[in-house]
N, C-alpha and C positions, 0 to 999 in steps of 0.2 A: 334640199340639204346637200347641194352639190358644191357649195363653197369650201375652200380649203379650211380645215379645222385645226385649231391649236390643241395641244395636249395638256391636260391637267389631272393631277391626282384626285382632286376634289373640287367640285363646283357647288357653290351655295347660291340658291335662287331666292332673292328677297333680302331686305335689310331689316332695320328695327332691332329690338333687343335679341330676338332669336337668331337672326342671320348674323349680326355683328358678333355676338357671343360665340357662335359656332366658328366664325372666322378667327377670333382670338385663340381659341383652343386648337383649331386646326393649324394655324400658323405657328404657334408655339411647339406643336408636334412636328414641325418641319414638313408639312404637307403642301406648302405653297398654295393656299387656297385662292380660287378665283371667285369673286362675289359679284353677281349681277344685282345692283341695288335698285333697279327700276328707274323709270323716267316718265313716260307718258301715262302709264296705268294709274299712277298716284304718286304722292311725294315719297322720295326715298326716305326710309325711316318709319313708314307706316303711320298708324293712327296717332302716335306720339307727336307727330309733326303738327297736329291740329289741337294739341293739348297745351293750355297756357301754363298751368302750374302742376307739377308732379310732387306730391307731398308724401307718398307712401313707398318711394324707392329707397332702400337702405343706403346710407352714406351721405345723404343730403338733408341734414336736420332742419335746414331753413327752406327746403324745397328747391326745385329747379324747373325751368321751363322745359316742355317736351322737346322742342328743337335743340336746346342746349344739351340735354341729356343724350339725345341721339348723336350729336356731334362728338361727345366724349366717347361713345361706343365706337364710332367710325375711326376717330383718331387712334384709339387703342388697337383696333384691328389692323390699320395701316402700319402702325409702328412695328408690329411683329412680322410684317411682310405680306399682308393680304393684297392681292391685285384687285382693285375695284373697277368694275365695268358699269358705266352709267347708262345702261340700256335695260329695256324690258326683255324678258325671254318670250319669244313668240311661239316656240314649240320645242318639244323634247321627243327623243326616240329612246324608249326604254326596252325595245324589243330585242336588242342584242347588245352585248357588252364588248368594249366600253360604250357608254351611253353618249348620245349626241345632245348638246344643248345649243339651241339656235337663237341668237339675239338679232337685233336689227342689222348690225354690222358684223359682229363676231360670232364665230361658231367654235365650240369647244367639244373635244372628246374627253370624257371624264370616267375615271374608275369608280368614283363614288359621288353621289349627289345628295345634298341636303336642301329640302324645300322649306322655305320660311317666308312664304308670301302673304301670310296673315289673313285677316277677314275684315270686311268693312261693315260697320254698324249701319243698319238701315235707318234712314232718316226720312221723315215725312216732309213734303213740300208745303210748309206752313209759312205764310207771310210773317216775317220777323224772326224766323228760325233758320234762315239760310246763311250761307257764307257771306260775310260782309255786313250782316245784320246783328243778331244776338247769339249766333253760334259761338260757343265758348265765352259768352258774356252772360251766362245764366241759362243757356240752352246747351245740353250735352247728351251723350248717349251712354254714359257709364256712371251710375251712382256710386259704385264702390271706388272708382278712380277719383271722382270729383266731389262727392257729396259732403265731405268733411270740410270743404273750403269755407272760409269765413263768409263769403257772399251768400251762402245758403242757410246760415245759422239763424234759428228762430224765425224762419220765413214760411209762408205757405208755398208748398212745393207740389208740382203736378207731374205725375208719371203717366205716360201714354202707353197703353197696352193692356192685354188681358191674359197673358200666359204666365208660366212660372217665373220667368225673368222679371216681368212687371211686378209680381208679388214680392220677389226677393228685393228688388230695388226699392219698392215702397217701404218694406219693413226696415231696410237698412237706413233709409232717410229719416225714419222716426227718431233716430238718435240725435238728429241735428235740426230738423225743421220743427216748427210749432204745430203744423198740420200738413198731412200728406193726402192729396187727392189722386185717385186712380181714375183716369179718363178712358172710358171704354165705349166703343161705338155700338155695342150690342147690349142685350139685357141679361146675358150669361157670360161668365168668364171661361176661358179655355184652360186655365191653370188646373193643376191636380187638386183633388179635394183637400188634401192636407195643407197645401199652400194657400188655397182660398180661405180655409178656416182660420189660419194664422193671421192673414191680412184683414179679413172681415171682422174679426174679434178684437183687433187692436184699437184702443181708444183714440189714437191719433189719425187713423186712416178712415177715409170716406170714399166710396165709389160713386162716381158720376156716371150713371147708366145712360145708354143710348145717346152718348154725347161725343163731341170732338172739339178740339181746340182749332179755331179757324183764324186766329190772329194772335200774335205775341207782340206786346208793346212795352215801351220803356224809353229811357233817355240814354244813360251810359250802360245800363244793364237791364235785365228783365224786371218790369214793375207790375205788369198786369197781363191777363189773357182774356180773350173773348171766346166763349164757349157756346156752341150750337147744340140744342137738344133736338134730336131727330124726330122724336114723337110729337113734341109740342111745336116744333119749328121756331121756338123762341131762342133768342140769344141773351147771354148775360155776361157781364164783365166782372172779373174777380181779381183782387190783389194777388200778385204772385211774385215770388223771389227766384223761381227756377222752374224749368221744364226739362223733363228727362224722357228721351225716346227709349222705349223698351219693346221694340217691335222686331227684334231678331238681328242676326248677322248673316252676311254672305261670304263664305270662305273663297279666297281667290285661287280657284283650281281649274278654271276654264281652259287654260293653256295645256293641261295634262291630256285632254282629249280622251278620257276614259282609260288611260294606261295604268292607273292605280285604283285599288279598291277604295270606294268612298262610302260613307254613311249616307242614308237617305237625305240628310240635311246638307250634304255636300262636303263635309269635313273628311279629311284623309284618315283612313283606318290605319292604326298602328298596333303592333303586338303589345299587349298590356305590359306596362312597366318599362317599355323601351320607346324608341322613336323609329323603329323598323317598320317600313311599309310592306305592302304585298309584293314588292319587287326587291330582290337581293341588292344590297349596297345602295339603296335609295331610302332616305330618311325624311321624316317630316317633324318640324319643330315649331312651337308657338301656336298662335291662334288659328293657323290653317288646319291643325288637328285637335285643338283644344276648344271645345264648346262649353266648358264648365267654368274655368277660372278667368281666362282672358285678361291676365294682368301682365304688366311689363316684367315683373320679377319672375313669374312662372315661365314666361316665354324665354327669358334669358337662361333659366335653368334647363329648359328643354334644348336650347341651342348647345349648351355644354354637353348634355347627354348625347345628342346626335353626333357631335364631333368625336367624342370618346368612342361611341359605338362604331363610327366609321373607321377610325384609326385602328381599332382592335380587329375589325373584320378585314381590313386591307392587309394587316400584318399576318393574320391566320391564312389568308389566301396567297401570301407571298407576293403581293402586289406593291409592297413598299420597296422592294429591292430592284424593281425594274427601272 
């Protein structure tokens, strides 16, 4: 960290609804925010950049594509004076204040930091489910985000997983699909007893035990899946309208190198009801701290909270007058 650093009141790490919303609020508060939107680690804008149609974000009654929604966020942040840095953050130093934020080319010294680096949904490497195949053409990792789309209506839908998330996704999909299959590699579910009971008792849900999807087929979108039963070693082909990965998420916190308190699952710990992390003047917003909702609208709300928290704390500490 021996490169010459630039000074910023607030640095936002990460883009997407949390980062860009934080930038809008910080810019309107005259904090002149600097936002590292990422580059090599993943598309700037986060998971929305791989989402074709967003139908549950307020203000777009006819829906909007994920990339177009992200672009509106970005334009609004820039309009109010956000400085965008199209780099990843390689490392941070929260051991002394002001904090150091180190990108590939730029280094910033910041009075406050908002982390909005999101989380990536885990995806299994199944033929047909990869990028350039049927990913976002009937294969997705968020039933709540995508399940209501017309492509899944009155179809046989397949949820891969055995935990609470898989049960929640399967139950949600019963509102739209004609039948929902939970595909699980083992003969027991990992989900909590109450979630298992709800799923197993639902007339539209069937569990395919000791099984995995080994191929996803179709023409323009998903039309069928091939399933292997590990006990019998037999394969079967089933008509399918959609496949949903529900095997967890990985929060993007590796660059922090243990400088913030994390949950066992890797999500950043925050003070309840706030975005305040274990380090003063460092905040976390969006999916990097939210393992429960993981929606664009909740991420945007947390971005707003983080920016307001940061502005108030900077004011109290007399750092706005410097």
